[in-house]
C-alpha positions as CSV (number, residue, x, y, z in Angstrom):
1,X,-33.8,19.4,-19.1
2,X,-34.7,15.8,-18.3
3,X,-36.4,14.5,-15.2
4,X,-37.0,10.8,-14.4
5,X,-37.3,8.2,-11.7
6,X,-33.8,6.6,-11.7
7,X,-34.5,4.0,-9.1
8,X,-37.3,3.4,-6.7
9,X,-37.7,6.4,-4.4
10,X,-35.3,8.7,-6.3
11,X,-36.0,11.5,-8.8
12,X,-33.2,12.8,-11.0
13,X,-33.2,16.1,-12.9
14,X,-30.6,16.7,-15.5
15,X,-29.7,20.0,-17.2
16,X,-27.4,19.8,-20.2
17,X,-24.8,22.5,-20.6
18,X,-25.0,23.8,-24.1
19,X,-21.9,26.0,-23.8
20,X,-18.2,25.1,-23.6
21,X,-18.7,23.1,-20.4
22,X,-17.0,23.5,-17.1
23,X,-13.2,24.0,-17.2
24,X,-11.4,21.0,-15.7
25,X,-9.6,23.2,-13.2
26,X,-12.9,24.5,-11.8
27,X,-14.7,21.1,-11.4
28,X,-13.2,20.1,-8.1
29,X,-14.5,23.3,-6.4
30,X,-17.6,23.8,-8.7
31,X,-20.1,23.5,-5.8
32,X,-18.0,25.4,-3.3
33,X,-19.1,28.7,-1.9
34,X,-17.8,31.6,-4.0
35,X,-16.5,29.4,-6.8
36,X,-17.1,31.0,-10.1
37,X,-15.8,30.8,-13.7
38,X,-16.9,34.2,-14.7
39,X,-16.3,37.8,-13.7
40,X,-20.0,38.5,-13.3
41,X,-20.9,35.6,-11.1
42,X,-21.0,35.4,-7.3
43,X,-20.2,31.7,-7.0
44,X,-23.3,31.1,-4.8
45,X,-25.8,29.5,-7.2
46,X,-24.5,26.0,-7.4
47,X,-23.4,26.1,-3.8
48,X,-27.0,26.9,-2.8
49,X,-28.4,24.2,-5.2
50,X,-26.2,21.5,-3.5
51,X,-27.0,22.7,0.0
52,X,-30.7,22.6,-0.7
53,X,-30.5,19.2,-2.3
54,X,-28.5,17.7,0.6
55,X,-30.9,19.2,3.1
56,X,-33.6,17.1,1.4
57,X,-31.6,13.9,1.4
58,X,-30.3,14.3,-2.1
59,X,-27.3,15.8,-3.9
60,X,-26.2,17.9,-6.9
61,X,-23.3,17.0,-9.2
62,X,-21.7,17.8,-12.5
63,X,-21.0,15.1,-15.1
64,X,-18.6,16.2,-17.8
65,X,-19.4,15.1,-21.3
66,X,-17.1,13.3,-23.7
67,X,-14.4,15.3,-25.4
68,X,-16.3,15.2,-28.7
69,X,-19.5,16.8,-27.1
70,X,-22.0,17.5,-25.6
71,X,-20.5,19.7,-22.9
72,X,-21.8,18.0,-19.7
73,X,-24.8,17.8,-17.4
74,X,-25.7,19.2,-14.0
75,X,-27.6,16.5,-12.1
76,X,-29.9,16.9,-9.0
77,X,-31.0,13.7,-7.3
78,X,-33.7,13.9,-4.7
79,X,-35.8,11.4,-2.8
80,X,-39.2,11.1,-4.3
81,X,-42.1,12.4,-2.2
82,X,-44.8,9.9,-1.4
83,X,-48.3,11.0,-2.4
84,X,-50.8,11.4,0.4
85,X,-53.6,8.9,0.6
86,X,-56.4,10.2,-1.6
87,X,-54.1,12.4,-3.5
88,X,-55.1,15.6,-1.6
89,X,-53.0,17.6,0.8
90,X,-54.8,19.0,3.9
91,X,-54.1,22.7,4.1
92,X,-54.8,22.6,7.8
């Protein structure tokens, strides 16, 4: 897991896939509702991740690794939140 500011105002979170990676045939629909590469999955997890990221002005993607490894990375990019003046949040 790696998180960093990639450009002003953007936070990026990367999760490296330590398995065999995502099959090339699945990649075009990886973030679609009910897309799954396993018999035990529902195919909703990555769909929900992308929907939540987009609702906040960001996105979620998958970047395959080179053929010689590592497998690839799931990437979530979100706009960085600006800190409130004084660093405290008023609970109202």
